[in-house]
C-alpha positions, 0 to 999 in steps of 0.5 A: 332629915331636913324636915327633922332639922327644921322642926327642931328649931321652930321655937327660935325662928324669930329673927331680930332685925335683918340677919347678917349671913356668911356663906360656908364654901362647898367642897367635894364629897371625897374631901369633905371636912369633918367637925369634932371635939378635940383639944387645943393647948389643953382646952376643949376645941371644936376642930375641922379636918382639912381637905388634905388628910395629911394635914392635922385638924385645925381648931376653930373654937376653943371652949374656955368659959364656965359661964354655962356650967350652972346649966350643966354645959361645961366647956367639954360638954359644949365642945361635944354638942356644938362640934356635933351640930356643926357636923350635922349641919354640914352633912345636911347641906355642905353649903350651909350659911351661918346666921343669927337668931333668938331661941327662947329669948337667948341670942344664938348662932344657927345654920340656914340652908341658903343666904337669906334663909331662916334658921334650920338648926341652932348651933350654939348660944352666946352670952346674953348682954355680954356677947354680940352674936353678929360680931361673934359670927363675923369673927368665926368667919375669919378663922384660919390656921396659924397665927390668926387662929381660932375664936376664943370663948373666954369667961369675960365675954371678950373675943379675940379678933383673928385676921380677915378671912370670910366664912366662905373661905373657912375650909379652903383657908384652913386646908391651905394654911395647915402644915402637912405632917409627913407620914401622918394621915388625919382620918378622924371619925364622926363625933360621938353623940355623947361628949367625951374627953377631947382627943389630943392633936398630933405631937408638935402641932399647936395651931392657934384657935378661935377663943370662945366663951 
């Protein structure tokens, strides 16, 4: 699998200047978080399941922009594709790191196997000339449950600034901050290969997600 991931990204291994890298914290296999395309406040959202399965999924990215619609990538399609890539990267290496690169002339955020390593899997493309991939990556690393919630991908390229939380603390923070739902077990299946309409969050749960474009 590792060779397949590396082969799939050979076209965008040219890094523009020094890469800025944030580390995702490892977790125990029995409580490994899972990424999937869900829904937050009626908007497609990349969700993560906290370590404690009694806590509801937490949105990390809300897909609100029609910027890539012309290329066939609507918000729901991007949500499905990116969420699955996050899961694949995590399955391949639960201690992967986020970094930035250029793929076919477009700025991208991708996964690397270790700090200082080259991209091994592209996660998603950002808007060229509109969004700074490094700033976007840094903001992604600050996501947490609650008021400082998810990254918002808006149509004008603006990205809301969540409170300061390192990417290495992402899983731990959402697991710590998400409210526990009595009598509810959040056991989410693996994401579908084909994007579908996102599933709703448990009743009454509306965590603040990171708004992305």
